[in-house]
SETORMI-865415 format. One record per residue (C-alpha): residue number from 1; x, y, z; chain. Coordinates in nm, 2 decimals. Layout:
// residues N
<n: NUM; x: X; y: Y; z: Z; chain: A>
...
//
This chain:
// residues 277
<n: 1; x: 7.96; y: 13.13; z: 9.21; chain: A>
<n: 2; x: 8.22; y: 13.35; z: 9.25; chain: A>
<n: 3; x: 8.55; y: 13.25; z: 9.49; chain: A>
<n: 4; x: 8.56; y: 13.39; z: 9.79; chain: A>
<n: 5; x: 8.90; y: 13.51; z: 9.84; chain: A>
<n: 6; x: 8.88; y: 13.72; z: 10.15; chain: A>
<n: 7; x: 8.99; y: 13.46; z: 10.38; chain: A>
<n: 8; x: 9.25; y: 13.34; z: 10.14; chain: A>
<n: 9; x: 9.49; y: 13.55; z: 9.90; chain: A>
<n: 10; x: 9.39; y: 13.44; z: 9.57; chain: A>
<n: 11; x: 9.81; y: 13.47; z: 9.47; chain: A>
<n: 12; x: 9.84; y: 13.14; z: 9.64; chain: A>
<n: 13; x: 9.58; y: 12.95; z: 9.49; chain: A>
<n: 14; x: 9.67; y: 12.65; z: 9.25; chain: A>
<n: 15; x: 9.63; y: 12.64; z: 8.86; chain: A>
<n: 16; x: 9.33; y: 12.47; z: 8.88; chain: A>
<n: 17; x: 9.20; y: 12.71; z: 9.17; chain: A>
<n: 18; x: 9.25; y: 12.45; z: 9.45; chain: A>
<n: 19; x: 9.42; y: 12.54; z: 9.79; chain: A>
<n: 20; x: 9.73; y: 12.39; z: 9.92; chain: A>
<n: 21; x: 9.52; y: 12.12; z: 10.09; chain: A>
<n: 22; x: 9.26; y: 12.03; z: 9.88; chain: A>
<n: 23; x: 9.18; y: 11.74; z: 9.67; chain: A>
<n: 24; x: 9.05; y: 11.72; z: 9.31; chain: A>
<n: 25; x: 8.68; y: 11.63; z: 9.27; chain: A>
<n: 26; x: 8.66; y: 11.23; z: 9.33; chain: A>
<n: 27; x: 8.38; y: 10.97; z: 9.21; chain: A>
<n: 28; x: 8.41; y: 10.60; z: 9.28; chain: A>
<n: 29; x: 8.18; y: 10.31; z: 9.20; chain: A>
<n: 30; x: 8.22; y: 9.94; z: 9.28; chain: A>
<n: 31; x: 8.06; y: 9.66; z: 9.11; chain: A>
<n: 32; x: 8.10; y: 9.79; z: 8.73; chain: A>
<n: 33; x: 8.12; y: 9.45; z: 8.61; chain: A>
<n: 34; x: 7.87; y: 9.25; z: 8.68; chain: A>
<n: 35; x: 8.09; y: 8.87; z: 8.56; chain: A>
<n: 36; x: 8.35; y: 9.01; z: 8.76; chain: A>
<n: 37; x: 8.43; y: 8.86; z: 9.08; chain: A>
<n: 38; x: 8.49; y: 9.22; z: 9.20; chain: A>
<n: 39; x: 8.49; y: 9.53; z: 9.04; chain: A>
<n: 40; x: 8.54; y: 9.87; z: 9.07; chain: A>
<n: 41; x: 8.59; y: 10.27; z: 8.87; chain: A>
<n: 42; x: 8.84; y: 10.52; z: 9.05; chain: A>
<n: 43; x: 8.84; y: 10.91; z: 8.96; chain: A>
<n: 44; x: 9.05; y: 11.14; z: 9.10; chain: A>
<n: 45; x: 9.01; y: 11.49; z: 8.89; chain: A>
<n: 46; x: 9.11; y: 11.39; z: 8.50; chain: A>
<n: 47; x: 9.27; y: 11.03; z: 8.61; chain: A>
<n: 48; x: 9.02; y: 10.79; z: 8.56; chain: A>
<n: 49; x: 9.08; y: 10.43; z: 8.65; chain: A>
<n: 50; x: 8.88; y: 10.10; z: 8.60; chain: A>
<n: 51; x: 9.00; y: 9.79; z: 8.80; chain: A>
<n: 52; x: 8.87; y: 9.39; z: 8.76; chain: A>
<n: 53; x: 8.96; y: 9.12; z: 9.01; chain: A>
<n: 54; x: 8.95; y: 8.71; z: 8.93; chain: A>
<n: 55; x: 8.97; y: 8.51; z: 9.25; chain: A>
<n: 56; x: 9.07; y: 8.37; z: 9.45; chain: A>
<n: 57; x: 9.07; y: 8.07; z: 9.24; chain: A>
<n: 58; x: 9.29; y: 7.78; z: 9.20; chain: A>
<n: 59; x: 9.67; y: 7.89; z: 9.10; chain: A>
<n: 60; x: 9.78; y: 7.80; z: 8.74; chain: A>
<n: 61; x: 10.07; y: 7.71; z: 8.61; chain: A>
<n: 62; x: 10.05; y: 7.98; z: 8.34; chain: A>
<n: 63; x: 10.11; y: 8.35; z: 8.41; chain: A>
<n: 64; x: 9.93; y: 8.60; z: 8.28; chain: A>
<n: 65; x: 10.21; y: 8.79; z: 8.00; chain: A>
<n: 66; x: 10.34; y: 9.07; z: 8.12; chain: A>
<n: 67; x: 10.21; y: 9.07; z: 8.48; chain: A>
<n: 68; x: 10.40; y: 9.10; z: 8.84; chain: A>
<n: 69; x: 10.32; y: 8.87; z: 9.10; chain: A>
<n: 70; x: 10.42; y: 8.90; z: 9.48; chain: A>
<n: 71; x: 10.32; y: 8.66; z: 9.73; chain: A>
<n: 72; x: 10.22; y: 8.71; z: 10.14; chain: A>
<n: 73; x: 10.46; y: 8.91; z: 10.33; chain: A>
<n: 74; x: 10.62; y: 8.63; z: 10.55; chain: A>
<n: 75; x: 10.47; y: 8.34; z: 10.30; chain: A>
<n: 76; x: 10.77; y: 8.15; z: 10.41; chain: A>
<n: 77; x: 10.60; y: 8.13; z: 10.79; chain: A>
<n: 78; x: 10.31; y: 7.94; z: 10.64; chain: A>
<n: 79; x: 10.50; y: 7.77; z: 10.39; chain: A>
<n: 80; x: 10.48; y: 7.88; z: 10.06; chain: A>
<n: 81; x: 10.09; y: 7.86; z: 10.04; chain: A>
<n: 82; x: 9.98; y: 8.17; z: 10.06; chain: A>
<n: 83; x: 9.80; y: 8.29; z: 9.77; chain: A>
<n: 84; x: 9.98; y: 8.48; z: 9.47; chain: A>
<n: 85; x: 9.86; y: 8.86; z: 9.40; chain: A>
<n: 86; x: 9.88; y: 8.86; z: 9.03; chain: A>
<n: 87; x: 9.87; y: 9.26; z: 8.88; chain: A>
<n: 88; x: 9.82; y: 9.39; z: 8.54; chain: A>
<n: 89; x: 9.87; y: 9.73; z: 8.41; chain: A>
<n: 90; x: 9.70; y: 9.83; z: 8.09; chain: A>
<n: 91; x: 9.74; y: 10.19; z: 7.96; chain: A>
<n: 92; x: 9.48; y: 10.31; z: 7.73; chain: A>
<n: 93; x: 9.61; y: 10.47; z: 7.41; chain: A>
<n: 94; x: 9.39; y: 10.76; z: 7.45; chain: A>
<n: 95; x: 9.48; y: 10.82; z: 7.83; chain: A>
<n: 96; x: 9.71; y: 11.09; z: 7.74; chain: A>
<n: 97; x: 9.72; y: 11.35; z: 7.49; chain: A>
<n: 98; x: 10.00; y: 11.21; z: 7.28; chain: A>
<n: 99; x: 9.81; y: 10.92; z: 7.21; chain: A>
<n: 100; x: 10.13; y: 10.69; z: 7.27; chain: A>
<n: 101; x: 10.12; y: 10.29; z: 7.30; chain: A>
<n: 102; x: 10.31; y: 10.14; z: 7.60; chain: A>
<n: 103; x: 10.41; y: 9.78; z: 7.53; chain: A>
<n: 104; x: 10.33; y: 9.55; z: 7.87; chain: A>
<n: 105; x: 10.73; y: 9.51; z: 7.89; chain: A>
<n: 106; x: 10.73; y: 9.93; z: 7.96; chain: A>
<n: 107; x: 10.98; y: 9.98; z: 8.24; chain: A>
<n: 108; x: 10.70; y: 10.24; z: 8.40; chain: A>
<n: 109; x: 10.46; y: 9.97; z: 8.37; chain: A>
<n: 110; x: 10.60; y: 9.69; z: 8.53; chain: A>
<n: 111; x: 10.74; y: 9.95; z: 8.82; chain: A>
<n: 112; x: 10.37; y: 10.00; z: 8.84; chain: A>
<n: 113; x: 10.24; y: 9.66; z: 8.83; chain: A>
<n: 114; x: 10.56; y: 9.53; z: 9.13; chain: A>
<n: 115; x: 10.43; y: 9.83; z: 9.38; chain: A>
<n: 116; x: 10.11; y: 9.76; z: 9.40; chain: A>
<n: 117; x: 10.12; y: 9.38; z: 9.40; chain: A>
<n: 118; x: 10.33; y: 9.41; z: 9.72; chain: A>
<n: 119; x: 10.12; y: 9.67; z: 9.91; chain: A>
<n: 120; x: 9.82; y: 9.48; z: 9.88; chain: A>
<n: 121; x: 10.04; y: 9.18; z: 9.98; chain: A>
<n: 122; x: 10.10; y: 9.34; z: 10.28; chain: A>
<n: 123; x: 9.75; y: 9.42; z: 10.39; chain: A>
<n: 124; x: 9.55; y: 9.13; z: 10.22; chain: A>
<n: 125; x: 9.49; y: 8.79; z: 10.40; chain: A>
<n: 126; x: 9.62; y: 8.59; z: 10.14; chain: A>
<n: 127; x: 9.71; y: 8.30; z: 10.37; chain: A>
<n: 128; x: 9.33; y: 8.22; z: 10.39; chain: A>
<n: 129; x: 9.34; y: 8.08; z: 10.04; chain: A>
<n: 130; x: 9.66; y: 7.86; z: 9.99; chain: A>
<n: 131; x: 9.75; y: 7.76; z: 9.64; chain: A>
<n: 132; x: 9.57; y: 8.03; z: 9.50; chain: A>
<n: 133; x: 9.59; y: 8.32; z: 9.30; chain: A>
<n: 134; x: 9.40; y: 8.65; z: 9.30; chain: A>
<n: 135; x: 9.47; y: 8.88; z: 9.01; chain: A>
<n: 136; x: 9.39; y: 9.24; z: 8.94; chain: A>
<n: 137; x: 9.34; y: 9.37; z: 8.59; chain: A>
<n: 138; x: 9.40; y: 9.75; z: 8.58; chain: A>
<n: 139; x: 9.31; y: 9.97; z: 8.28; chain: A>
<n: 140; x: 9.42; y: 10.34; z: 8.31; chain: A>
<n: 141; x: 9.13; y: 10.54; z: 8.09; chain: A>
<n: 142; x: 9.29; y: 10.90; z: 8.18; chain: A>
<n: 143; x: 9.57; y: 11.04; z: 8.30; chain: A>
<n: 144; x: 9.69; y: 11.38; z: 8.53; chain: A>
<n: 145; x: 9.87; y: 11.31; z: 8.78; chain: A>
<n: 146; x: 9.82; y: 11.10; z: 9.07; chain: A>
<n: 147; x: 9.84; y: 10.78; z: 8.90; chain: A>
<n: 148; x: 10.00; y: 10.55; z: 9.14; chain: A>
<n: 149; x: 9.75; y: 10.68; z: 9.46; chain: A>
<n: 150; x: 9.45; y: 10.61; z: 9.18; chain: A>
<n: 151; x: 9.61; y: 10.24; z: 9.10; chain: A>
<n: 152; x: 9.62; y: 10.16; z: 9.48; chain: A>
<n: 153; x: 9.22; y: 10.33; z: 9.54; chain: A>
<n: 154; x: 9.10; y: 10.12; z: 9.27; chain: A>
<n: 155; x: 9.27; y: 9.79; z: 9.38; chain: A>
<n: 156; x: 9.12; y: 9.84; z: 9.70; chain: A>
<n: 157; x: 8.78; y: 9.89; z: 9.64; chain: A>
<n: 158; x: 8.80; y: 9.55; z: 9.36; chain: A>
<n: 159; x: 8.91; y: 9.37; z: 9.65; chain: A>
<n: 160; x: 8.63; y: 9.53; z: 9.88; chain: A>
<n: 161; x: 8.39; y: 9.41; z: 9.61; chain: A>
<n: 162; x: 8.57; y: 9.06; z: 9.55; chain: A>
<n: 163; x: 8.50; y: 8.98; z: 9.92; chain: A>
<n: 164; x: 8.88; y: 8.94; z: 9.96; chain: A>
<n: 165; x: 8.98; y: 8.96; z: 10.32; chain: A>
<n: 166; x: 9.21; y: 9.25; z: 10.42; chain: A>
<n: 167; x: 9.30; y: 9.39; z: 10.73; chain: A>
<n: 168; x: 9.18; y: 9.76; z: 10.66; chain: A>
<n: 169; x: 9.11; y: 10.00; z: 10.32; chain: A>
<n: 170; x: 9.46; y: 10.07; z: 10.17; chain: A>
<n: 171; x: 9.46; y: 10.42; z: 10.08; chain: A>
<n: 172; x: 9.70; y: 10.66; z: 9.93; chain: A>
<n: 173; x: 9.76; y: 11.00; z: 9.82; chain: A>
<n: 174; x: 9.99; y: 11.21; z: 9.62; chain: A>
<n: 175; x: 10.17; y: 11.51; z: 9.81; chain: A>
<n: 176; x: 10.43; y: 11.80; z: 9.64; chain: A>
<n: 177; x: 10.60; y: 12.09; z: 9.73; chain: A>
<n: 178; x: 10.59; y: 12.44; z: 9.58; chain: A>
<n: 179; x: 10.94; y: 12.50; z: 9.52; chain: A>
<n: 180; x: 11.16; y: 12.26; z: 9.31; chain: A>
<n: 181; x: 11.51; y: 12.05; z: 9.44; chain: A>
<n: 182; x: 11.71; y: 12.36; z: 9.27; chain: A>
<n: 183; x: 11.58; y: 12.64; z: 9.46; chain: A>
<n: 184; x: 11.69; y: 12.51; z: 9.78; chain: A>
<n: 185; x: 11.37; y: 12.68; z: 10.00; chain: A>
<n: 186; x: 11.35; y: 12.49; z: 10.30; chain: A>
<n: 187; x: 11.04; y: 12.73; z: 10.34; chain: A>
<n: 188; x: 10.81; y: 12.59; z: 10.04; chain: A>
<n: 189; x: 10.48; y: 12.47; z: 10.11; chain: A>
<n: 190; x: 10.35; y: 12.13; z: 10.08; chain: A>
<n: 191; x: 10.06; y: 12.05; z: 9.85; chain: A>
<n: 192; x: 9.86; y: 11.79; z: 9.83; chain: A>
<n: 193; x: 9.72; y: 11.61; z: 9.55; chain: A>
<n: 194; x: 9.93; y: 11.69; z: 9.25; chain: A>
<n: 195; x: 9.75; y: 11.70; z: 8.89; chain: A>
<n: 196; x: 9.99; y: 11.62; z: 8.54; chain: A>
<n: 197; x: 10.13; y: 11.96; z: 8.53; chain: A>
<n: 198; x: 10.25; y: 12.00; z: 8.92; chain: A>
<n: 199; x: 10.45; y: 11.66; z: 8.90; chain: A>
<n: 200; x: 10.59; y: 11.74; z: 8.57; chain: A>
<n: 201; x: 10.78; y: 12.09; z: 8.76; chain: A>
<n: 202; x: 10.75; y: 11.99; z: 9.17; chain: A>
<n: 203; x: 10.91; y: 11.70; z: 9.35; chain: A>
<n: 204; x: 10.64; y: 11.48; z: 9.45; chain: A>
<n: 205; x: 10.56; y: 11.15; z: 9.65; chain: A>
<n: 206; x: 10.27; y: 10.88; z: 9.74; chain: A>
<n: 207; x: 10.20; y: 10.78; z: 10.09; chain: A>
<n: 208; x: 9.95; y: 10.48; z: 10.11; chain: A>
<n: 209; x: 9.80; y: 10.45; z: 10.46; chain: A>
<n: 210; x: 9.61; y: 10.17; z: 10.65; chain: A>
<n: 211; x: 9.28; y: 10.28; z: 10.72; chain: A>
<n: 212; x: 9.22; y: 10.59; z: 10.93; chain: A>
<n: 213; x: 9.50; y: 10.57; z: 11.07; chain: A>
<n: 214; x: 9.87; y: 10.71; z: 11.01; chain: A>
<n: 215; x: 10.05; y: 10.39; z: 10.94; chain: A>
<n: 216; x: 10.20; y: 10.43; z: 10.64; chain: A>
<n: 217; x: 10.19; y: 10.10; z: 10.42; chain: A>
<n: 218; x: 10.33; y: 10.27; z: 10.05; chain: A>
<n: 219; x: 10.59; y: 10.52; z: 10.03; chain: A>
<n: 220; x: 10.71; y: 10.63; z: 9.64; chain: A>
<n: 221; x: 10.90; y: 10.89; z: 9.62; chain: A>
<n: 222; x: 11.08; y: 10.92; z: 9.25; chain: A>
<n: 223; x: 11.27; y: 11.28; z: 9.27; chain: A>
<n: 224; x: 11.51; y: 11.48; z: 9.43; chain: A>
<n: 225; x: 11.37; y: 11.68; z: 9.76; chain: A>
<n: 226; x: 11.56; y: 11.82; z: 10.06; chain: A>
<n: 227; x: 11.49; y: 11.64; z: 10.42; chain: A>
<n: 228; x: 11.35; y: 11.94; z: 10.59; chain: A>
<n: 229; x: 11.05; y: 11.90; z: 10.33; chain: A>
<n: 230; x: 10.99; y: 11.57; z: 10.33; chain: A>
<n: 231; x: 10.81; y: 11.54; z: 10.68; chain: A>
<n: 232; x: 10.52; y: 11.81; z: 10.63; chain: A>
<n: 233; x: 10.50; y: 11.66; z: 10.23; chain: A>
<n: 234; x: 10.44; y: 11.32; z: 10.41; chain: A>
<n: 235; x: 10.19; y: 11.46; z: 10.66; chain: A>
<n: 236; x: 9.97; y: 11.68; z: 10.38; chain: A>
<n: 237; x: 9.97; y: 11.28; z: 10.21; chain: A>
<n: 238; x: 9.83; y: 11.12; z: 10.50; chain: A>
<n: 239; x: 9.59; y: 11.42; z: 10.55; chain: A>
<n: 240; x: 9.48; y: 11.34; z: 10.19; chain: A>
<n: 241; x: 9.45; y: 10.97; z: 10.24; chain: A>
<n: 242; x: 9.18; y: 11.00; z: 10.58; chain: A>
<n: 243; x: 8.96; y: 11.21; z: 10.34; chain: A>
<n: 244; x: 8.98; y: 10.92; z: 10.08; chain: A>
<n: 245; x: 8.90; y: 10.68; z: 10.27; chain: A>
<n: 246; x: 8.58; y: 10.84; z: 10.44; chain: A>
<n: 247; x: 8.49; y: 10.87; z: 10.04; chain: A>
<n: 248; x: 8.56; y: 10.50; z: 9.97; chain: A>
<n: 249; x: 8.43; y: 10.39; z: 10.29; chain: A>
<n: 250; x: 8.08; y: 10.59; z: 10.20; chain: A>
<n: 251; x: 8.06; y: 10.41; z: 9.87; chain: A>
<n: 252; x: 8.06; y: 10.09; z: 10.00; chain: A>
<n: 253; x: 7.84; y: 10.15; z: 10.26; chain: A>
<n: 254; x: 7.59; y: 10.33; z: 10.01; chain: A>
<n: 255; x: 7.66; y: 10.02; z: 9.80; chain: A>
<n: 256; x: 7.54; y: 9.80; z: 10.05; chain: A>
<n: 257; x: 7.24; y: 9.97; z: 10.16; chain: A>
<n: 258; x: 7.11; y: 9.99; z: 9.77; chain: A>
<n: 259; x: 7.18; y: 9.57; z: 9.76; chain: A>
<n: 260; x: 6.94; y: 9.54; z: 10.10; chain: A>
<n: 261; x: 6.69; y: 9.78; z: 9.99; chain: A>
<n: 262; x: 6.65; y: 9.55; z: 9.62; chain: A>
<n: 263; x: 6.65; y: 9.23; z: 9.82; chain: A>
<n: 264; x: 6.98; y: 9.13; z: 9.72; chain: A>
<n: 265; x: 7.11; y: 9.04; z: 10.07; chain: A>
<n: 266; x: 6.91; y: 9.02; z: 10.40; chain: A>
<n: 267; x: 6.95; y: 9.33; z: 10.64; chain: A>
<n: 268; x: 7.19; y: 9.22; z: 10.96; chain: A>
<n: 269; x: 7.35; y: 8.89; z: 10.72; chain: A>
<n: 270; x: 7.72; y: 8.87; z: 10.81; chain: A>
<n: 271; x: 7.97; y: 8.61; z: 10.71; chain: A>
<n: 272; x: 8.19; y: 8.43; z: 11.00; chain: A>
<n: 273; x: 8.53; y: 8.38; z: 10.90; chain: A>
<n: 274; x: 8.78; y: 8.31; z: 11.14; chain: A>
<n: 275; x: 9.12; y: 8.52; z: 11.06; chain: A>
<n: 276; x: 9.47; y: 8.46; z: 11.21; chain: A>
<n: 277; x: 9.68; y: 8.81; z: 11.18; chain: A>
//
């Protein structure tokens, strides 16, 4: 079907044909690994991530090699008995064009692990599982921009599948600006969901919000950008988070409907749990 440009100037379309406020194609699945406590697959354009959750389980003295951990925010108030969140990110050698193999001690991987662990510790009710560990193993199958956002979204789905209580969905989306920092163009337009080529040329940030609200739980900006553009970029990313949250919610509900039809669970059955926020 030919592209309708009657209401939108073709010159304003991005390199992949999207408008400034459009996401790439979304695909997601939960319970992809039957043997795991929780698992999920998330795909945003050509960025593809798989997540496996183990636990909550009894705390082990041995930590996974190269993994980053974080205790729940305010863990000292609970006497240090909140569960630890252990995050491990594995980058496939085939995930990029150059097929570069990254070590677990790579600075970029360690930074991603730490950001994920701290972000999830703020939304999970880890005080319900004292002296235990929640382990997340994320495998990057393909990279084409918005990597941190995809990792957060995949981890959220896998934790929902594992039944770990959380405040709400933690969803993330990236946003950028149509002009570089050196151009000093204060009237530059924001862009939603940047791909790899756009991230290499333009300033961008990643925003994670809590549920359908505009409450920011994650904000990572690794490039130089004028302050005047920052608000527009954050608003655009927050709008993208709302769209992603609606999609993730539909995936979870569809999986639940199929489980009811297959007889895996009875309709209307719920688990009562006293959650103190």
